[in-house]
C-alpha positions as CSV (number, residue, x, y, z in Angstrom):
1,M,0.0,0.0,0.0
2,K,1.3,3.4,-0.9
3,I,0.7,6.1,1.7
4,L,1.4,9.8,1.6
5,V,1.6,11.7,4.9
6,I,1.4,15.5,4.4
7,G,2.9,17.3,7.3
8,A,6.0,16.4,9.2
9,G,4.9,17.4,12.7
10,A,5.0,15.0,15.6
11,W,1.8,13.1,14.8
12,G,2.4,12.8,11.0
13,T,5.9,11.7,11.6
14,A,4.8,9.1,14.2
15,L,2.2,7.5,11.9
16,A,4.7,7.5,9.0
17,V,7.3,5.8,11.3
18,S,4.7,3.3,12.6
19,S,3.6,2.1,9.1
20,A,6.8,2.3,7.1
21,S,7.8,-1.2,7.9
22,R,4.6,-2.6,6.3
23,H,3.8,-0.1,3.6
24,Q,5.5,2.2,1.1
25,V,5.3,5.5,3.0
26,T,6.2,9.0,2.0
27,L,6.5,11.8,4.5
28,W,6.0,15.2,2.9
29,A,7.4,18.3,4.6
30,R,6.5,21.8,3.2
31,D,9.5,23.6,4.8
32,A,12.7,23.1,2.8
33,A,14.9,23.6,5.8
34,Q,13.0,21.0,7.8
35,L,13.2,18.6,4.9
36,A,16.9,19.0,4.7
37,G,17.2,18.3,8.4
38,L,15.1,15.2,8.2
39,R,17.2,13.8,5.3
40,S,20.6,14.6,6.9
41,G,19.9,13.3,10.4
42,R,17.1,10.8,9.7
43,V,15.3,12.2,12.8
44,N,12.6,14.9,13.4
45,A,14.7,16.8,15.9
46,R,12.0,19.5,16.5
47,Y,8.9,17.5,16.8
48,L,9.9,13.9,17.6
49,P,13.5,13.9,19.0
50,G,15.1,10.6,19.7
51,I,13.0,8.6,17.1
52,A,15.0,7.4,14.2
53,L,13.3,7.6,10.8
54,P,13.2,4.1,9.1
55,A,15.5,3.8,6.1
56,A,12.4,2.8,4.0
57,L,10.6,6.0,4.8
58,V,10.7,8.3,1.8
59,L,11.1,12.1,2.5
60,Q,9.8,14.6,0.0
61,G,8.6,18.2,0.0
62,G,10.3,21.5,0.1
63,D,10.2,23.2,-3.3
64,A,8.9,20.1,-5.1
65,P,5.2,20.4,-6.1
66,L,2.7,18.5,-3.9
67,A,1.0,17.1,-7.0
68,Q,4.2,15.2,-7.8
69,A,4.0,13.3,-4.5
70,L,0.2,12.6,-4.9
71,A,0.6,10.5,-8.0
72,G,-0.1,6.8,-7.5
73,Q,-0.9,7.0,-3.8
74,D,-3.5,4.6,-2.3
75,L,-4.1,6.8,0.8
76,I,-3.4,10.4,1.7
77,I,-3.0,11.5,5.3
78,L,-3.4,15.2,6.1
79,A,-1.3,15.8,9.2
80,T,-1.5,19.6,9.5
81,P,-3.0,21.9,12.1
82,V,-6.7,22.8,11.6
83,S,-5.7,26.2,10.4
84,A,-4.2,24.7,7.3
85,A,-7.0,22.2,6.6
86,R,-9.1,24.4,4.3
87,G,-6.2,25.2,1.9
88,M,-4.9,21.6,1.9
89,L,-8.3,20.1,1.3
90,H,-9.0,22.4,-1.6
91,S,-5.7,21.4,-3.2
92,L,-6.7,17.7,-2.7
93,R,-10.2,18.1,-4.0
94,D,-9.5,16.0,-7.1
95,A,-7.3,13.4,-5.4
96,G,-7.8,10.0,-6.7
97,A,-7.1,8.3,-3.4
98,P,-9.0,8.5,0.0
99,V,-8.0,11.3,2.2
100,A,-8.0,11.4,6.1
101,W,-7.0,14.1,8.4
102,L,-5.5,13.9,11.9
103,S,-6.2,17.4,13.2
104,K,-8.6,18.0,16.1
105,G,-10.3,21.3,16.6
106,F,-12.2,24.1,15.0
107,E,-10.8,26.6,12.5
108,A,-11.1,30.3,13.2
109,P,-14.1,32.0,11.6
110,V,-13.3,32.6,7.9
111,D,-16.2,35.0,7.2
112,A,-17.9,36.5,10.3
113,A,-20.7,37.9,8.2
114,A,-21.5,34.4,6.8
115,S,-20.9,32.5,10.0
116,P,-19.9,33.8,13.5
117,F,-18.1,30.6,14.4
118,G,-15.4,28.3,12.9
119,L,-15.9,24.8,11.6
120,M,-14.6,21.3,12.2
121,V,-12.6,19.7,9.5
122,H,-15.5,17.6,8.1
123,E,-17.5,20.8,7.7
124,I,-14.5,22.5,6.0
125,R,-14.2,19.5,3.7
126,A,-17.9,19.9,2.7
127,Q,-17.1,23.4,1.5
128,A,-13.6,23.1,0.1
129,A,-13.8,19.6,-1.4
130,P,-17.4,18.3,-1.4
131,G,-16.7,15.4,-3.7
132,L,-13.7,14.1,-1.8
133,R,-13.8,10.6,-0.3
134,A,-12.5,11.5,3.2
135,G,-12.6,10.9,6.9
136,V,-10.7,11.3,10.1
137,L,-8.3,9.2,12.2
138,S,-8.6,10.1,15.8
139,G,-8.5,8.7,19.3
140,P,-6.3,8.7,22.5
141,S,-2.8,8.9,21.1
142,F,0.4,10.6,22.0
143,A,2.7,10.7,19.0
144,L,5.8,9.7,20.9
145,E,4.2,6.5,22.2
146,V,3.0,5.6,18.7
147,A,6.4,6.2,17.3
148,R,7.9,4.0,20.0
149,G,5.5,1.2,19.1
150,Q,3.7,1.3,22.4
151,P,0.1,-0.1,22.3
152,T,-2.5,2.3,21.0
153,A,-6.1,2.2,19.8
154,L,-7.5,4.7,17.3
155,V,-10.8,5.2,15.5
156,A,-11.2,5.6,11.7
157,A,-14.4,7.6,11.0
158,S,-15.9,8.2,7.6
159,E,-19.3,8.1,5.9
160,H,-17.4,6.1,3.2
161,A,-16.7,2.4,3.9
162,E,-13.8,2.6,1.4
163,V,-12.1,5.3,3.5
164,R,-12.6,3.4,6.8
165,D,-11.3,0.2,5.2
166,A,-8.2,2.0,3.8
167,L,-7.3,3.4,7.2
168,V,-7.7,0.1,8.9
169,A,-5.5,-1.6,6.2
170,A,-2.9,1.1,6.5
171,F,-2.4,1.4,10.2
172,H,-3.9,-1.6,12.1
173,G,-1.1,-3.8,13.3
174,A,0.6,-5.5,16.2
175,T,0.8,-2.4,18.4
176,L,-1.8,-0.1,16.8
177,R,-5.5,-1.2,16.7
178,V,-7.8,0.8,14.5
179,Y,-11.6,0.6,14.9
180,A,-14.1,1.8,12.3
181,N,-16.9,4.2,12.9
182,D,-19.3,6.1,10.6
183,D,-20.1,8.9,13.1
184,V,-17.7,11.5,11.8
185,V,-19.5,14.3,13.7
186,G,-19.1,12.6,17.1
187,V,-15.5,11.6,16.5
188,E,-14.6,15.2,15.5
189,V,-16.5,16.8,18.4
190,G,-14.7,14.5,20.8
191,G,-11.4,15.3,19.4
192,A,-12.0,19.1,19.5
193,V,-13.7,19.5,22.8
194,K,-11.4,17.3,24.8
195,N,-8.6,19.8,24.2
196,V,-10.5,22.6,25.9
197,L,-11.4,20.4,28.8
198,A,-7.8,19.3,29.2
199,I,-6.9,23.0,29.9
200,A,-9.4,22.9,32.8
201,T,-8.0,19.7,34.3
202,G,-4.4,21.1,33.9
203,L,-5.6,24.1,35.9
204,C,-7.1,21.9,38.5
205,D,-3.9,19.9,38.9
206,G,-1.7,23.0,38.9
207,L,-3.8,24.5,41.7
208,Q,-3.4,21.1,43.6
209,L,-7.1,20.7,44.0
210,G,-6.8,17.0,44.3
211,L,-7.9,13.8,42.4
212,N,-11.5,14.2,43.4
213,A,-11.7,17.5,41.6
214,R,-9.9,16.1,38.6
215,A,-12.4,13.2,38.3
216,A,-15.3,15.5,38.7
217,L,-14.0,17.8,35.9
218,I,-13.4,14.9,33.5
219,T,-16.8,13.4,34.2
220,R,-18.8,16.6,33.9
221,G,-16.6,17.6,30.9
222,L,-17.7,14.4,29.2
223,A,-21.3,15.4,29.8
224,E,-20.7,18.8,28.2
225,M,-19.0,17.2,25.2
226,T,-21.8,14.7,24.7
227,R,-24.5,17.4,24.9
228,L,-22.8,19.5,22.2
229,G,-22.1,16.5,20.0
230,V,-25.7,15.2,20.1
231,A,-27.0,18.7,19.4
232,L,-24.7,18.7,16.3
233,G,-26.1,15.4,15.1
234,A,-23.7,12.9,16.7
235,R,-24.6,9.6,18.4
236,A,-24.4,9.7,22.2
237,E,-22.6,6.3,22.3
238,T,-19.7,7.7,20.3
239,F,-18.6,9.7,23.4
240,T,-18.2,6.6,25.5
241,G,-15.6,5.3,23.0
242,L,-12.1,6.0,22.0
243,S,-12.6,9.5,20.5
244,G,-14.7,10.7,23.4
245,L,-14.0,9.3,26.9
246,G,-10.7,7.7,25.7
247,D,-9.2,10.8,24.3
248,L,-10.5,13.0,27.1
249,V,-8.9,10.8,29.8
250,L,-5.6,10.7,28.0
251,T,-5.4,14.4,27.2
252,A,-6.7,15.5,30.6
253,T,-4.3,13.4,32.7
254,G,-1.2,12.6,30.5
255,D,2.1,14.4,31.1
256,L,2.6,14.6,27.3
257,S,-0.6,16.6,26.8
258,R,0.1,20.1,25.5
259,N,-3.4,21.4,26.4
260,R,-3.1,20.1,30.0
261,K,0.3,21.8,30.1
262,V,-1.3,25.1,29.3
263,G,-3.6,24.8,32.3
264,L,-0.7,23.8,34.5
265,L,1.3,26.9,33.4
266,L,-1.6,29.3,33.9
267,A,-2.1,27.9,37.4
268,Q,1.6,28.7,38.1
269,G,1.0,32.4,37.1
270,Q,2.2,32.4,33.6
271,T,0.4,34.5,31.0
272,L,-1.3,32.7,28.1
273,A,1.3,34.1,25.7
274,Q,4.1,32.7,27.9
275,A,2.4,29.3,28.3
276,V,1.9,28.9,24.5
277,A,5.4,30.1,23.7
278,S,6.9,27.5,26.0
279,L,5.3,24.6,24.3
280,G,7.0,24.7,20.9
281,H,3.9,23.0,19.5
282,V,0.3,23.9,18.8
283,A,-2.2,23.5,21.6
284,E,-5.5,23.3,19.7
285,G,-7.6,23.9,22.8
286,V,-6.4,27.5,23.1
287,Y,-7.5,28.3,19.6
288,C,-10.8,26.5,19.5
289,A,-12.2,27.1,23.0
290,R,-14.1,30.2,22.0
291,T,-15.7,28.5,18.9
292,V,-16.7,25.5,21.1
293,V,-18.6,27.9,23.4
294,Q,-20.1,29.9,20.5
295,R,-21.4,26.7,18.8
296,A,-22.9,25.5,22.1
297,A,-24.5,28.9,22.8
298,G,-26.1,28.9,19.3
299,L,-27.6,25.5,20.0
300,G,-28.7,26.3,23.5
301,V,-26.3,23.8,25.1
302,E,-24.8,24.6,28.5
303,M,-21.0,24.1,28.7
304,P,-19.9,25.8,32.0
305,I,-16.5,24.2,32.1
306,A,-15.7,25.3,28.5
307,Q,-17.1,28.8,29.3
308,S,-14.8,29.1,32.3
309,V,-11.8,28.1,30.1
310,V,-12.6,30.8,27.6
311,A,-12.9,33.4,30.4
312,L,-9.6,32.3,31.8
313,L,-7.9,32.4,28.4
314,D,-9.3,35.9,27.8
315,G,-7.9,37.1,31.1
316,K,-11.4,37.8,32.5
317,L,-10.9,35.3,35.3
318,Q,-7.9,34.3,37.4
319,P,-7.3,30.6,37.9
320,A,-8.8,30.5,41.4
321,E,-11.8,32.5,40.2
322,A,-12.5,30.1,37.4
323,V,-12.6,27.2,39.9
324,A,-14.8,29.3,42.3
325,M,-17.2,30.0,39.5
326,L,-17.7,26.4,38.6
327,M,-18.1,25.3,42.3
328,G,-20.5,28.1,42.9
329,R,-23.0,27.0,40.4
330,G,-26.5,26.1,41.7
331,P,-27.4,22.4,42.2
332,T,-28.8,20.5,39.3
333,A,-29.7,16.8,38.3
334,E,-26.7,14.9,37.1
335,L,-28.3,13.5,34.0
336,A,-30.4,16.6,33.1
């Protein structure tokens, strides 16, 4: 199977490394300087240090046209941030092979007059490449652990069976299990919202509020995520699976989580700018929190944890005030 991975960040590189022993894989890096470094050292020093790139992994990109790399591929993986998804999907609109993206989140609003909020990638695809056979590969996964060959389970979601089957064939193996799902909306909502909730749990841990508080935040956060997803047309059961509960638990508790790290740093008194600058990677929860709250408000869905995160990121609340606001809410039924 011939697989093209577009984007040489941590996650794209990890998947390319994971599958290069079983398939003919090309990793495409847009930046010429990064490509030169990948080729000379056979390691992604910035995004995945310490992981050797397999000799069989083909490295392309730089000044070479993307169309040249697309020829003859059986599967195309889009491993770019959400902010780059629209342009990339438009360029792939006539691709002959199935396309799947790895990004999780919402793009910033493109045209505020037309829509006050940003879109998830499946919604972007409907505008930028409506005829594309496409889907998403998501689930609880730190890139470093996948690259090391540590056991991981993912979910391949698409309305097209052909895309789901291609993703399973490409990545399912001895250490990486891939489950198929046709609920693209649910999988994308889970992948986007868990990043926002992880900032809240990082804040909780940074303030040393205890494990009881963390468990409460995760559980109530899952309820918020599910409410929003169902309102957008997802199935409720998707959120008890890998892309819902699974990804939320990992991102909210794992030390490799960039979004959790943002919450930890804010609790320590850093500004948002300082926290984001120290990561060296994108923390999607910072950029999509406001859109999550906007989408929820437009649908009449209550998301108090997400709302507190937005107020914190906007500097309207201090960390302790955000916690006090959540704890000071009036009583309500758990399953209401």
